[in-house]
C-alpha positions in Angstrom: 14.6 -18.4 -7.5 11.8 -16.2 -9.3 13.2 -14.5 -12.4 11.2 -10.6 -12.4 11.0 -9.0 -15.7 9.7 -5.3 -14.8 7.9 -2.7 -17.6 6.4 0.1 -18.0 8.8 2.9 -17.4 9.0 6.0 -19.4 8.8 9.3 -19.7 5.4 11.3 -18.5 5.1 14.6 -17.5 4.1 15.7 -13.8 0.4 15.1 -12.8 0.3 11.7 -15.1 0.0 8.6 -14.7 2.2 5.2 -15.2 1.6 1.4 -14.8 4.3 -1.0 -14.2 4.3 -4.4 -14.6 6.6 -7.1 -13.3 6.7 -10.8 -14.8 7.7 -13.5 -12.5 8.9 -17.1 -13.8 8.5 -20.3 -11.7 5.4 -21.4 -10.2 5.9 -20.4 -6.6 5.0 -16.7 -7.4 1.7 -17.1 -5.6 3.8 -18.1 -2.7 6.1 -15.1 -2.4 5.2 -11.7 -1.2 6.5 -9.4 -3.6 7.0 -5.5 -2.8 8.3 -2.1 -5.7 11.4 0.2 -5.1 13.2 3.2 -6.6 16.8 3.9 -6.5 17.7 7.7 -7.5 20.7 9.4 -8.6 22.6 10.6 -5.3 19.6 9.2 -3.0 19.2 6.2 -1.3 17.2 2.5 -2.1 13.3 3.7 -1.2 11.0 1.2 -0.5 7.6 1.9 -1.7 4.8 -0.5 -1.5 4.4 -4.4 -1.1 1.9 -6.6 -0.9 0.8 -10.2 0.6 1.1 -13.2 -1.6 -3.3 -13.0 -1.6 -2.9 -9.5 -2.0 -5.2 -8.8 0.7 -2.9 -6.7 2.8 -0.7 -3.6 1.6 1.9 -1.7 2.7 3.0 1.9 1.6 5.0 4.0 2.1 4.4 7.7 3.1 6.4 9.4 0.5 3.5 7.3 -2.0 1.3 6.3 -0.2 -2.3 7.6 -1.7 -1.0 7.6 -5.4 0.8 4.9 -5.7 -1.4 1.3 -6.1 0.4 -2.0 -5.7 -1.5 -5.3 -7.2 -0.9 -8.7 -8.3 -2.3 -10.8 -10.7 -1.3 -14.6 -9.5 -3.1 -16.3 -12.5 -0.7 -14.1 -14.4 2.3 -14.0 -12.0 2.6 -10.6 -12.2 2.6 -7.5 -10.2 1.9 -3.9 -10.9 2.2 -0.5 -9.4 -0.3 1.8 -10.3 1.8 5.9 -9.7 -0.9 8.4 -10.0 0.0 12.2 -9.7 3.5 11.8 -10.5 5.8 14.4 -9.5 9.8 15.0 -10.3 10.5 13.6 -7.5 9.6 10.6 -8.5 12.0 10.3 -11.4 13.8 6.8 -10.5 14.8 3.4 -11.9 11.7 1.0 -10.2 12.2 -2.2 -9.6 10.1 -4.7 -8.2 11.3 -7.8 -5.5 10.1 -10.9 -3.8 10.4 -11.6 -0.5 13.1 -13.7 0.2 11.6 -16.6 1.7 7.8 -18.6 0.3 5.2 -18.9 2.4 4.9 -15.8 4.5 2.9 -12.5 4.5 5.2 -10.8 6.6 5.8 -7.5 5.2 6.8 -5.0 7.4 11.0 -5.7 6.9 11.6 -4.5 3.4 15.1 -6.0 4.2 13.8 -9.4 3.5 12.8 -8.3 -0.2 16.2 -9.8 -1.7 15.1 -10.5 -4.9 14.8 -7.8 -7.0 14.5 -7.5 -11.0 16.3 -5.7 -13.7 14.4 -2.5 -12.8 12.7 -0.1 -15.7 13.2 3.4 -15.9 11.0 6.6 -15.2 11.5 9.5 -15.6 9.0 12.6 -14.7 9.2 15.9 -16.4 8.2 19.1 -14.8 
């Protein structure tokens, strides 16, 4: 099972940017579609973005489309989330997630991303 470690969170002012990174262990990273999700106090888990194994296709939920960009570097076993134009409502713990099945590029179902990292806190001040 792949192990995931997020980094890059922190405190930023509204309108600012952050780039989150997620390092994956093992030699199977390139066989897994990856995603990012977040969890804020009092809110439901929100799946934000996903990327296919090669990085050729991406998915974004409406609240972050146009502001966040997911990317990956298979040589470094890392997936990224570039977050621009941050808003206070983006404050949450951000998790990267690996697809539960190897060798699939079906990124249409967030429930299929079952392996999470430990999360990184993002706080956006107004």
